[in-house]
C-alpha positions as CSV (number, residue, x, y, z in Angstrom):
1,M,5.1,-3.4,37.4
2,S,4.3,0.2,36.8
3,S,2.6,-0.3,33.4
4,K,1.4,-3.3,31.4
5,I,3.4,-4.8,28.6
6,R,1.3,-4.6,25.4
7,I,1.2,-7.8,23.4
8,L,0.1,-8.4,19.8
9,V,-0.5,-12.1,19.2
10,V,0.5,-13.0,15.6
11,G,-0.9,-16.4,14.6
12,C,-3.9,-18.1,16.2
13,G,-2.8,-21.7,15.7
14,H,-1.7,-24.0,18.4
15,M,1.3,-21.9,19.6
16,G,-0.4,-18.6,19.2
17,T,-3.4,-19.8,21.1
18,S,-1.3,-21.1,24.0
19,H,0.6,-17.8,24.1
20,A,-2.6,-15.8,24.0
21,R,-4.1,-17.9,26.9
22,A,-0.9,-17.4,29.0
23,Y,-0.8,-13.6,28.5
24,H,-4.6,-13.4,29.1
25,A,-4.2,-15.2,32.4
26,M,-1.4,-12.8,33.4
27,S,-3.6,-9.7,32.6
28,A,-2.2,-7.8,35.7
29,D,1.1,-7.5,33.9
30,F,0.2,-7.9,30.2
31,E,-2.3,-6.4,27.9
32,I,-3.3,-8.2,24.6
33,V,-3.9,-5.4,22.1
34,G,-4.9,-7.6,19.2
35,L,-5.0,-11.0,17.5
36,V,-3.6,-11.5,14.0
37,A,-4.4,-14.5,11.8
38,R,-5.0,-14.9,8.1
39,G,-7.9,-17.2,8.7
40,A,-10.9,-15.5,10.3
41,G,-12.1,-18.7,11.8
42,S,-9.2,-19.3,14.1
43,R,-9.0,-15.7,15.1
44,Q,-12.7,-15.4,15.9
45,K,-12.7,-18.7,17.8
46,L,-9.8,-17.6,20.0
47,N,-11.3,-14.1,20.5
48,A,-14.7,-15.7,21.5
49,E,-12.9,-17.7,24.1
50,F,-11.9,-14.3,25.7
51,G,-15.3,-12.8,25.4
52,G,-14.6,-11.0,22.1
53,R,-12.6,-8.3,23.9
54,Y,-9.6,-8.0,21.6
55,A,-9.2,-6.3,18.2
56,E,-8.8,-8.7,15.3
57,F,-6.6,-8.3,12.3
58,A,-6.3,-10.3,9.1
59,D,-2.6,-9.5,8.6
60,Y,0.4,-8.0,10.4
61,P,0.7,-4.7,8.5
62,E,-3.0,-4.0,9.2
63,A,-2.4,-4.4,12.9
64,L,0.5,-1.9,12.8
65,I,-1.6,1.0,11.6
66,V,-1.7,3.5,14.4
67,V,-3.8,6.7,14.4
68,K,-2.4,9.4,16.6
69,A,-4.3,12.6,17.4
70,F,-2.7,15.9,16.5
71,E,-1.5,17.8,19.5
72,N,-3.2,21.1,19.4
73,G,-3.9,23.5,22.3
74,P,-3.0,23.1,25.9
75,P,-2.3,19.6,27.3
76,I,-5.3,17.9,29.0
77,A,-5.5,15.1,31.5
78,A,-7.3,12.7,29.1
79,P,-6.0,12.9,25.5
80,I,-8.1,11.6,22.7
81,A,-7.2,8.3,21.2
82,L,-8.8,6.6,18.2
83,R,-8.6,3.0,17.0
84,L,-9.5,2.2,13.4
85,T,-10.0,-1.4,12.5
86,G,-11.2,-3.1,9.3
87,P,-10.4,-5.6,6.6
88,E,-9.2,-3.1,4.0
89,L,-5.7,-1.9,4.6
90,D,-5.8,0.7,1.8
91,V,-9.0,2.3,3.3
92,L,-7.5,2.4,6.8
93,T,-4.3,3.9,5.4
94,A,-6.2,6.6,3.6
95,L,-8.3,7.4,6.7
96,A,-5.1,7.6,8.9
């Protein structure tokens, strides 16, 4: 596979946890980009199982906020990317 398929795990109950574990085990082909769950406990417990390496979100719309850098000047080999995370959707939207 030339590039990894990016996965957002929505729900960290029994099914979401089993899906996250499967995608995590196949990390050569898949990249988990975040865990979404309304309850912080299940989300944090699952993320701790993976070493705390994934972004956590309290709801789906929060996870969909994407910040893209403005394209100015000549292209460069390593463009700048930013990730904003936090519990307050209104604040993140205003910052974006």
